[in-house]
C-alpha positions in Angstrom: 141.0 81.0 0.5 144.6 80.1 -0.8 144.9 76.8 -2.4 148.5 75.4 -2.4 148.2 73.3 -5.5 147.0 76.8 -7.5 149.9 78.7 -5.9 152.6 76.0 -6.6 151.5 76.1 -10.3 150.9 79.6 -10.6 154.6 79.8 -9.9 155.4 78.2 -13.4 152.9 79.6 -15.6 150.7 82.6 -15.8 147.1 80.9 -14.9 143.9 82.8 -15.9 141.0 82.8 -13.7 139.3 80.2 -15.5 142.6 77.9 -14.9 142.6 78.7 -11.2 138.7 77.9 -10.9 139.3 74.5 -12.5 142.1 73.6 -10.4 140.3 74.5 -7.2 137.5 72.5 -8.4 139.7 69.4 -8.9 140.7 69.5 -5.2 137.1 69.3 -3.8 137.4 65.8 -2.6 139.6 66.4 0.4 140.3 64.5 3.6 142.6 64.7 6.6 145.0 62.4 7.4 147.3 61.8 10.4 151.1 61.7 10.4 152.6 58.3 9.4 149.5 57.7 7.0 150.5 55.6 3.8 149.0 57.4 0.7 150.7 54.9 -1.6 152.3 51.7 -1.0 154.3 49.9 -3.5 152.5 47.6 -5.4 149.5 49.8 -5.4 147.9 50.7 -8.7 148.7 54.2 -9.8 145.5 55.7 -9.3 144.4 58.5 -8.0 146.7 61.3 -8.0 147.3 62.7 -4.6 147.6 66.6 -4.0 149.1 67.8 -0.8 147.3 70.7 0.6 148.5 71.1 3.9 151.2 69.1 5.7 154.5 67.2 4.3 155.0 63.5 3.1 158.0 61.8 1.7 158.4 59.0 -0.9 160.6 56.4 0.0 162.1 52.8 -0.7 162.7 50.0 1.6 166.0 48.0 1.2 166.0 44.0 1.9 168.1 44.6 5.2 165.4 46.9 6.6 167.0 50.3 5.7 165.0 53.2 4.2 166.1 55.6 1.4 163.9 58.6 1.1 163.5 59.9 -2.4 161.6 63.1 -2.1 159.8 65.5 0.2 156.5 66.5 -0.5 155.0 69.8 0.7 151.8 71.9 0.3 151.1 72.2 -3.4 153.1 69.1 -4.5 151.3 66.0 -6.2 152.3 62.5 -7.4 154.0 62.2 -10.9 150.9 62.0 -13.3 153.2 60.2 -15.8 153.6 57.0 -13.5 150.2 55.9 -14.8 152.1 53.9 -17.4 153.2 51.7 -14.7 151.0 48.6 -13.7 151.8 49.2 -10.0 153.6 51.9 -7.9 157.4 51.4 -7.3 157.7 53.3 -4.2 155.8 54.2 -0.9 154.5 57.7 -0.2 153.8 58.5 3.7 152.7 61.3 5.6 155.2 63.2 7.7 153.0 65.2 9.5 149.2 65.6 9.8 148.0 66.7 6.4 145.0 67.4 4.0 145.1 65.5 0.9 143.0 66.1 -2.4 142.5 63.0 -4.4 141.9 63.3 -8.2 141.1 60.3 -10.4 143.8 60.1 -12.9 141.5 60.6 -15.7 140.5 63.9 -14.2 144.2 65.3 -13.7 144.7 64.0 -17.5 141.6 66.0 -18.6 142.9 69.1 -16.7 146.2 68.7 -18.9 144.5 68.3 -22.1 142.0 71.0 -21.6 144.0 73.9 -20.6 147.2 75.1 -22.4 148.6 77.0 -19.4 147.9 74.4 -16.9 149.8 71.9 -19.4 152.6 74.4 -19.4 152.7 74.6 -15.4 152.4 70.9 -15.1 155.4 70.5 -17.4 157.7 73.0 -15.6 156.4 71.2 -12.4 157.7 67.9 -13.6 160.9 69.7 -14.9 161.6 70.9 -11.2 160.9 67.6 -9.9 163.4 66.0 -12.1 165.9 68.7 -11.1 165.5 68.1 -7.6 166.0 64.3 -8.2 169.4 65.1 -10.2 170.6 67.4 -7.3 169.8 64.6 -4.9 171.7 62.1 -7.0 174.7 64.5 -7.1 174.6 64.9 -3.2 174.6 61.3 -2.5 177.3 60.5 -5.0 179.9 63.5 -4.7 178.9 66.1 -1.9 180.3 65.6 1.5 178.1 65.1 4.6 178.2 68.8 5.7 177.4 69.9 1.9 174.6 67.3 1.6 172.7 68.5 4.7 173.2 72.4 3.9 172.1 71.6 0.2 169.0 70.1 1.0 168.2 72.6 3.7 168.8 75.3 0.9 166.4 73.5 -1.5 163.7 72.7 1.1 163.6 76.5 2.3 163.5 78.0 -1.4 160.6 75.6 -2.3 158.7 76.6 1.0 159.4 80.4 0.1 158.3 79.9 -3.4 154.8 78.8 -2.0 154.8 81.8 0.5 155.4 79.4 3.6 158.8 80.9 4.8 160.0 84.4 5.6 162.8 85.9 7.4 165.1 83.1 6.7 162.7 81.0 8.8 160.2 78.2 7.9 158.5 74.9 9.2 161.0 72.1 8.7 159.2 68.9 10.4 162.3 66.7 9.9 163.8 64.4 12.8 167.5 63.5 12.4 166.0 60.1 11.7 164.3 61.3 8.6 167.1 63.7 7.6 169.4 60.4 7.7 167.4 58.4 5.5 167.1 61.7 3.1 171.1 62.2 3.0 172.2 58.8 3.3 173.8 59.2 6.5 173.5 57.9 9.9 171.4 59.9 12.7 174.7 60.2 14.6 176.5 61.7 11.7 173.5 64.0 11.1 173.7 65.0 14.6 177.3 65.9 14.5 176.9 68.1 11.3 173.7 69.8 12.5 176.0 70.7 15.7 178.6 71.7 13.7 176.4 74.1 11.4 174.8 75.4 14.6 178.2 76.1 16.6 179.3 77.9 13.2 176.3 80.0 13.6 174.9 79.0 10.0 171.8 77.4 10.7 169.7 75.8 13.3 167.1 72.9 13.0 164.9 72.2 15.8 161.3 71.9 17.1 159.9 71.6 13.9 161.4 74.7 12.1 164.6 76.0 10.3 166.2 79.2 11.0 169.0 80.3 8.7 171.4 82.4 10.7 173.8 83.1 7.8 172.4 82.4 4.4 175.4 83.3 2.4 177.6 81.1 4.1 175.0 78.2 4.1 174.8 78.5 0.2 178.6 78.6 0.1 178.9 75.5 2.2 176.2 73.7 0.0 177.6 75.0 -3.2 173.8 75.7 -3.9 172.8 76.9 -6.9 168.9 77.2 -7.2 168.4 77.4 -10.9 167.1 74.0 -11.0 164.1 74.9 -9.1 163.0 77.1 -11.8 160.5 79.1 -9.3 160.1 82.8 -8.3 163.0 82.6 -5.9 166.1 80.7 -6.4 168.6 82.0 -3.6 168.8 81.5 -0.1 168.5 85.0 1.8 
């Protein structure tokens, strides 16, 4: 049976059968959680490490005025930052966006995996580099990209990430983002996001509805976004 954790790491390093067996064994403690379930709350101790096997989640920070800023989306194969153990307490929240299957790994076990298997270590390093690249891309979007570019860039990024773990094909993939969630990710109001999505739909570039993304014109979407997927360092870096 396919394991999303293995599939993600396999995209960054040539895992041996022994590596794969260890990674699968590490995910033996699995639980199903509903949408809206907090895996991590700000202030929690940074243990265990959560691995997404099915479903989506997102990290976020709350502002004093009640506003929310989404920091990252987690999809199958993604896991919490193993280096955050240096903190005494978590500095952000992580909540499931959909129903999900989650593996819980004690941080000591995750660190033992990294120390014991050089190829797994390499895969973890690349995974962390990709996460940092995504964060930089989001910073550029929030600081410099216009609203249409922000939305288009995020759609390109999420589509490529889904395709790299085998969950997208024919320019379509699951995309369980409401306009409110999307607005909190790109720093716009839901009304503004609605206008951008309508503009992209009428231009026959993409459609986001009913929990799925349909890219109608991949080339034009990438042009609008100014998208260069090199920072994703995966098997596939271009839309279309």
